[in-house]
C-alpha positions in Angstrom: 62.2 90.1 110.4 63.2 88.0 113.3 62.1 89.1 116.7 63.7 88.4 120.1 61.1 85.8 120.8 61.8 83.9 117.5 65.5 83.9 118.2 64.9 82.7 121.8 62.6 79.9 120.4 65.3 78.8 118.0 67.9 78.7 120.8 65.6 76.6 123.0 65.1 74.1 120.2 68.8 73.9 119.5 69.5 73.3 123.2 67.0 70.5 123.4 68.3 69.0 120.1 71.9 69.0 121.5 70.9 67.5 124.8 68.9 64.8 123.0 71.8 64.1 120.6 74.2 63.7 123.4 71.8 61.4 125.2 71.3 59.2 122.1 75.1 59.0 121.3 76.1 58.1 124.9 73.3 55.5 125.3 74.0 54.1 121.8 77.7 53.8 122.7 76.8 52.1 126.0 74.5 49.7 124.1 77.3 48.7 121.7 79.8 48.2 124.5 77.2 46.2 126.5 76.8 43.9 123.4 80.5 43.5 122.9 81.3 42.8 126.6 78.0 40.9 127.2 77.3 43.0 130.3 74.1 44.9 130.7 75.7 46.9 133.6 77.6 48.9 130.9 74.3 50.0 129.4 72.9 51.0 132.8 76.0 52.9 133.6 75.8 54.7 130.2 72.2 55.6 130.8 72.9 57.0 134.3 75.9 58.9 133.1 74.0 60.4 130.1 71.1 61.5 132.3 73.4 63.0 135.0 75.4 64.9 132.4 72.3 66.2 130.6 70.8 67.3 133.9 74.1 69.1 134.9 74.5 70.6 131.5 70.9 72.0 131.5 70.9 73.1 135.2 74.3 74.8 135.3 74.3 76.0 131.6 74.7 79.6 132.7 78.1 78.8 134.3 79.5 76.8 131.4 
């Protein structure tokens, strides 16, 4: 039987998996575009964007 703590633990793992998945997808897309356009600035922008969005999603997740 699942307790409240096991459900909470599952939700924490799902949250971190979603945040990590978003981070990987955005940085991967930034890397592809940086290769296509021969500009490392695109990759840096993608990294900064992904980190800022992950921080905002985690910090203000109660309001989303």
